[in-house]
C-alpha positions in Angstrom: 2.2 -80.7 -40.6 -1.0 -81.2 -37.9 1.8 -82.6 -35.0 3.9 -79.3 -35.6 1.6 -77.3 -35.2 0.0 -78.9 -32.0 3.4 -78.7 -30.5 3.4 -75.2 -31.3 0.1 -74.7 -29.5 1.3 -76.6 -26.5 4.3 -74.4 -26.4 2.2 -71.1 -26.0 0.3 -72.5 -23.4 3.2 -73.2 -21.6 4.6 -70.0 -21.9 1.7 -67.8 -21.2 0.8 -70.2 -18.3 5.1 -69.6 -17.2 4.2 -66.0 -17.7 1.2 -65.8 -15.4 3.0 -67.7 -12.5 6.5 -65.0 -12.9 3.9 -62.2 -12.5 2.3 -63.2 -9.7 5.2 -64.1 -7.8 6.8 -60.6 -8.5 3.1 -59.3 -7.0 4.1 -61.0 -4.2 7.3 -59.7 -4.0 6.9 -56.2 -4.9 6.1 -53.4 -2.4 2.1 -52.4 -2.5 4.0 -48.8 -2.0 5.3 -48.8 -5.6 2.1 -50.8 -7.2 -0.5 -48.8 -5.9 0.4 -44.9 -5.4 -0.2 -43.8 -2.0 -0.6 -47.1 -0.3 1.0 -46.9 3.3 3.1 -49.2 5.0 0.2 -49.7 7.1 -1.9 -50.9 4.2 -4.3 -47.9 4.1 -4.7 -46.0 1.0 -3.7 -42.0 1.6 -6.1 -40.5 -0.9 -5.4 -37.2 -2.7 -8.7 -35.5 -1.1 -8.8 -31.8 -1.7 -7.8 -29.2 0.7 -11.4 -27.4 1.9 -11.3 -23.9 2.2 -14.2 -22.2 3.6 -15.3 -18.5 1.9 -17.5 -16.8 3.9 -19.3 -13.3 1.6 -22.3 -12.1 1.3 -24.0 -13.8 -1.9 -27.6 -12.2 -0.8 -28.5 -9.3 1.1 -27.5 -5.5 1.1 -23.9 -6.6 1.0 -24.3 -8.7 -1.8 -23.2 -6.6 -4.5 -20.1 -5.0 -2.9 -18.9 -8.9 -1.9 -19.3 -10.0 -4.9 -15.8 -9.1 -6.8 -14.0 -10.1 -3.5 -16.0 -14.0 -3.9 -15.2 -13.9 -8.0 -11.8 -13.3 -7.0 -11.1 -15.7 -4.3 -12.8 -18.5 -6.8 -9.6 -17.1 -9.8 -7.4 -17.4 -7.3 -8.2 -21.0 -6.6 -8.0 -21.8 -10.0 -4.8 -20.2 -10.8 -3.2 -22.7 -7.9 -5.5 -26.2 -8.6 -4.1 -25.6 -12.6 -0.6 -25.1 -11.0 -0.8 -28.6 -8.9 -3.2 -27.3 -6.2 -1.2 -27.5 -2.4 1.1 -30.8 -1.4 0.0 -32.3 -4.1 -3.4 -31.7 -3.3 -6.3 -29.2 -4.7 -7.9 -26.6 -3.2 -11.9 -27.1 -2.7 -13.6 -23.5 -2.0 -16.7 -24.0 -0.2 -18.8 -20.9 0.0 -21.3 -19.9 3.0 -23.4 -16.9 2.4 -23.7 -15.1 5.5 -27.2 -13.2 4.0 -25.6 -9.3 4.8 -26.1 -10.0 8.5 -24.0 -10.8 11.6 -26.3 -13.6 12.5 -26.3 -15.2 9.2 -22.3 -14.9 9.6 -22.1 -16.2 13.0 -24.2 -19.4 11.3 -21.7 -19.4 8.5 -19.0 -19.7 10.7 -20.3 -22.9 13.1 -21.4 -25.0 9.7 -17.4 -24.6 8.8 -16.4 -25.4 12.7 -18.7 -28.4 12.0 -17.3 -29.3 9.0 -13.6 -29.1 10.4 -12.2 -27.2 7.7 -8.6 -26.1 7.0 -9.3 -22.5 6.8 -11.3 -19.5 6.2 -11.4 -16.4 3.6 -13.5 -13.6 4.8 -15.6 -12.3 5.7 -15.3 -8.5 3.7 -17.4 -6.3 5.8 -16.2 -5.7 9.3 -19.1 -6.3 11.0 -19.4 -9.4 9.5 -15.8 -10.5 10.4 -15.8 -9.5 13.9 -18.8 -11.8 14.4 -16.6 -14.7 12.9 -13.5 -13.8 14.4 -14.5 -15.2 17.7 -16.0 -18.2 16.7 -13.1 -19.1 14.3 -10.2 -18.5 16.8 -12.3 -20.7 19.5 -12.3 -23.7 17.2 -8.1 -23.3 16.3 -9.2 -22.3 12.3 -7.1 -20.2 10.3 -9.5 -17.4 8.9 -7.7 -14.1 6.3 -9.8 -11.6 6.0 -9.2 -9.5 2.7 -11.1 -6.4 3.4 -12.2 -6.0 7.0 -10.0 -2.9 8.4 -11.8 -2.4 11.6 -8.8 -2.8 13.9 -10.6 -5.3 16.8 -11.1 -7.8 13.8 -7.7 -9.5 14.6 -6.9 -7.9 17.9 -5.5 -10.7 20.8 -6.4 -13.6 18.4 -3.7 -15.6 17.1 -5.7 -17.9 14.5 -7.1 -14.4 12.8 -5.7 -12.7 10.2 -5.9 -9.8 7.2 -4.4 -8.8 3.7 -5.7 -5.3 4.2 -4.8 -2.1 5.7 -6.4 -1.1 8.6 -8.5 1.6 9.9 -6.4 3.6 12.6 -3.8 4.2 9.7 -6.6 4.8 6.5 -8.3 7.5 8.7 -5.1 9.0 9.2 -3.5 8.7 6.0 -6.8 10.7 4.4 -6.8 13.3 7.3 -3.5 14.1 6.4 -3.8 13.9 2.6 -7.0 16.3 3.1 -4.8 18.6 5.4 -1.4 18.9 3.2 -2.7 18.3 -0.2 -6.1 19.7 -0.3 -5.3 22.6 2.6 -8.8 21.8 4.0 -9.1 23.7 7.2 -12.9 22.2 7.7 -14.5 19.4 7.7 -17.4 17.4 8.2 -18.0 13.3 8.9 -20.6 11.6 7.7 -21.3 8.2 9.2 -23.5 4.8 8.7 -24.6 4.5 12.1 -25.5 1.0 11.1 -21.7 -0.5 10.4 -18.8 -0.4 12.6 -16.3 0.2 9.5 -17.6 3.4 8.8 -18.4 5.1 12.7 -14.7 3.3 13.7 -13.2 4.9 10.3 -15.0 8.6 10.8 -13.6 8.2 14.3 -10.1 7.6 13.1 -10.5 10.5 10.4 -12.1 12.8 13.1 -9.0 12.6 15.5 -6.6 12.7 13.0 -7.8 15.9 10.9 -8.1 17.3 14.2 -4.5 17.0 15.1 -3.1 18.7 12.0 -5.1 21.8 13.4 -8.4 21.4 11.5 -11.4 21.7 12.6 -14.7 19.1 12.4 -17.6 21.1 12.7 -20.2 18.1 12.7 -20.5 15.0 13.0 -23.5 13.4 11.0 -25.1 9.7 10.9 -27.4 8.0 8.5 -28.7 4.5 8.5 -27.7 2.0 6.3 -30.8 1.6 4.0 -31.5 5.0 3.5 -32.0 7.0 -0.1 -33.0 9.9 1.0 -30.1 12.2 3.1 -31.4 15.1 2.4 -31.6 16.3 6.4 -27.8 15.5 6.1 -27.3 17.5 2.6 -29.2 20.5 4.1 -27.2 21.0 7.0 -24.1 20.5 4.8 -24.7 23.5 2.8 -25.3 25.6 5.6 -22.0 24.8 7.5 -20.1 24.8 4.1 -17.0 22.6 5.1 -13.6 22.6 3.2 -14.0 18.5 3.2 -16.6 15.9 4.1 -15.6 12.8 5.0 -18.0 10.0 3.7 -16.7 6.3 5.1 -19.6 4.6 3.7 -20.4 1.7 1.5 -20.8 2.0 -2.4 -24.3 2.4 -2.9 -24.9 4.7 0.3 -21.7 7.1 -0.4 -23.0 6.6 -4.4 -26.5 7.8 -3.7 -25.4 10.4 -1.3 -22.7 11.8 -3.3 -25.2 12.3 -6.4 -28.1 13.4 -4.1 -25.6 16.3 -2.8 -24.7 16.9 -6.2 -28.3 17.8 -7.2 -29.2 19.7 -4.4 -26.5 22.1 -5.5 -23.6 21.2 -2.6 -20.4 22.0 -4.1 -17.6 20.7 -1.3 -15.0 17.8 -1.7 -16.2 14.2 -1.0 -13.3 11.8 0.6 -14.3 8.5 1.4 -12.4 4.9 1.8 -11.5 1.6 0.5 -15.2 0.0 0.6 -16.1 3.2 -2.1 -15.4 0.5 -4.9 -17.0 1.1 -8.0 -18.9 4.3 -6.5 -19.4 5.6 -9.9 -22.1 3.2 -10.6 -24.6 4.6 -8.0 -22.6 8.5 -8.1 -22.2 8.8 -11.5 -20.8 12.1 -12.6 -21.2 13.5 -9.4 -18.0 12.1 -8.2 -15.8 13.3 -10.2 -13.5 16.1 -8.0 -13.7 13.4 -5.0 -11.3 11.0 -3.6 -10.7 8.0 -1.9 -8.1 5.6 0.0 -8.0 2.3 -1.3 -6.0 -1.1 -1.2 -5.0 -1.5 -5.0 -4.9 0.2 -8.2 -4.3 -1.3 -12.0 -0.9 1.3 -12.2 0.9 -0.1 -9.4 4.3 -1.7 -10.0 4.0 -5.3 -8.2 4.4 -7.9 -10.8 2.0 -10.1 -8.7 -0.5 -7.5 -9.6 0.7 -7.9 -13.5 -0.3 -12.2 -13.5 -3.1 -11.7 -11.7 -4.5 -8.8 -14.0 -3.6 -11.4 -16.8 -5.3 -14.6 -15.3 -8.8 -12.1 -14.4 -8.6 -10.7 -18.5 -8.0 -14.2 -19.7 -10.9 -15.8 -17.6 -13.3 -12.6 -17.8 -12.6 -11.2 -20.9 -12.6 -7.5 -18.8 -10.2 -5.2 -16.4 -10.4 -5.4 -12.6 -12.7 -2.8 -11.3 -12.7 -3.2 -8.3 -10.1 -1.9 -6.1 -10.5 -3.9 -3.1 -11.2 -7.7 -4.9 -7.0 -8.2 -5.4 -7.1 -8.5 -1.8 -9.3 -11.8 -1.9 -6.9 -12.8 -4.8 -3.8 -12.4 -2.0 -5.7 -14.3 0.6 -6.1 -17.6 -1.1 -2.4 -17.1 -2.3 -0.9 -16.6 1.2 -2.7 -19.4 2.4 -1.5 -21.7 -0.3 2.1 -20.6 0.3 1.4 -21.1 4.4 0.1 -24.8 3.8 3.6 -25.8 1.6 5.9 -24.1 4.1 3.8 -26.1 6.7 3.9 -29.2 5.2 1.0 -30.3 6.8 -3.0 -29.2 6.9 -2.5 -29.4 10.8 -4.3 -26.0 11.7 -2.2 -24.7 13.9 1.1 -25.5 12.0 -0.4 -22.8 9.3 -1.2 -20.6 11.8 2.3 -20.4 13.0 3.5 -20.3 9.2 0.9 -17.5 8.1 2.1 -15.4 11.2 5.7 -16.1 10.2 5.3 -14.9 6.7 7.6 -12.4 5.9 7.7 -10.0 2.6 5.0 -12.1 0.6 4.9 -10.3 -3.4 1.0 -10.1 -3.3 -0.8 -8.3 -5.7 -1.8 -5.4 -3.4 2.0 -5.2 -2.1 4.6 -7.2 0.2 2.8 -9.0 3.1 4.7 -9.4 6.8 2.4 -10.1 9.3 2.7 -8.0 12.5 1.8 -9.5 16.2 -2.0 -8.8 15.5 -1.9 -10.6 12.0 -2.5 -7.3 10.5 0.3 -6.7 7.2 3.2 -4.5 8.1 3.3 -1.1 6.7 0.9 -1.5 3.9 -0.1 1.5 1.5 -2.7 3.2 1.0 -3.3 4.3 -2.5 -5.0 8.1 -3.0 -7.3 7.8 -5.9 -8.7 10.8 -7.4 -11.7 10.8 -9.8 -11.7 12.6 -13.2 -14.7 12.6 -15.2 -15.9 9.7 -13.8 -12.4 7.9 -13.8 -10.6 6.8 -10.9 -6.9 7.9 -11.4 -3.6 7.0 -9.5 -2.8 10.3 -7.4 -0.4 8.9 -4.8 0.8 5.9 -2.0 0.9 6.9 1.6 3.0 4.4 3.5 2.8 4.0 7.4 
C-alpha cells in the first residue's frame, strides 16, 4: 500500500510539472494582443483612458444661478453617454471650469483648457463669455459648442466654434413679427442691459425688425447689469405708454424689472428672449401676460426630448423647468456623435465631423450646421405666461 501511494504521489507531481511546461509554452506561442486586451503590436499598453471634455460655466458670481441648470444638464448627458458604453469604448470625463461670471475669468478658463490639451469644450452660456473664449479655442484648434450663446459674432469666421441654439438675428426678428402680427402692436420700447452683449445685440435686432414691420420704437432705454432699482426707466415707460416693451435681459434683472414695474402701476405687455429662464422666481405673478422666445418647451414632440425628460426625472425626481438647459444636453450628444463618426480623438477630424452634421435628432429639434457652425432653420418657441405658468404658444421657423 505504501508503494502505491508513493507512486501515485510522484505521478501527480510529474503531471503538474508537465501542465506548467505546456502553459509556459503556450504563453511563448500566443500573441500578447490576445492575452492582454489593448496590447499593441509595438508592445505598448493602449489603456482606455477617459476622453477629457472641458466645460466652462459660471459657478460663482452674477451668472451662476442662470448657468447652474446648464451645467446640471451637461453632467446628465455625460452620465448617459457613459452608461451606454462611452465613446469609442472610452468614458467621457467632464472637467468643469468656473469663469466667475466675467470675461477675464472666461479667458483664464480657456487658457487652462488649452494647457491641459483637452479634446473638446462645452460652453460658455452667456454670449459675453463665449465671445472671449471662442478666439482662444479657435487658435488652439479645440472644437467648442456653446449651448446658449446666441450672439452671431460668437461663431463668425471660426471653423472650430459651434452652437446648439438659434442666433439673435433670427430671435429678434421672430419676436418682432409676433408682436406685430399676433399682438397687433404699433408702438414699442426697447430696454436693455448695457453691460451684456447679448442684451444690447438682441435689442437692436428686435428694434430694426419691429420698425420694418411698420411699428414705431418710441425710445431705447438702458440699465446696468447689477441694478436692483429701475424706477427711472419705469417712470419713462409709464409716460410713453407703448403697446409692448422688449426687455431682452437675463432672468434676475428682467424679473426684478417687471415686478417693480407692476408695483409702480405700469400696464403693458413685456416681451423677452431666451435668457428669461425661470423668470417666475423673480417676477412672481407680475409675469402674467408677458411673452418669451425660447429654444425648448416640455411639449415639443421630439423623441430625444422625451428620453431626456425621462433621464432628468429619474436623476432628480422633478421636471425640467429651465427651457435653455436642454441645449447643453444636445451639445454633449453632438460631440459624442461627431467623435464616433470621426473614429478618432484627432481634433481636426472631430471638427470636420461636426461641420458635416446633418439632421441630428436633438432634444431641441433637428440640427444641421451651416458654414458658420450655427444650426440651420432652428425653430423658436413663443411662450405665453398665464398664471405664472409658461404655456406653449407657437413655433416659428426661419
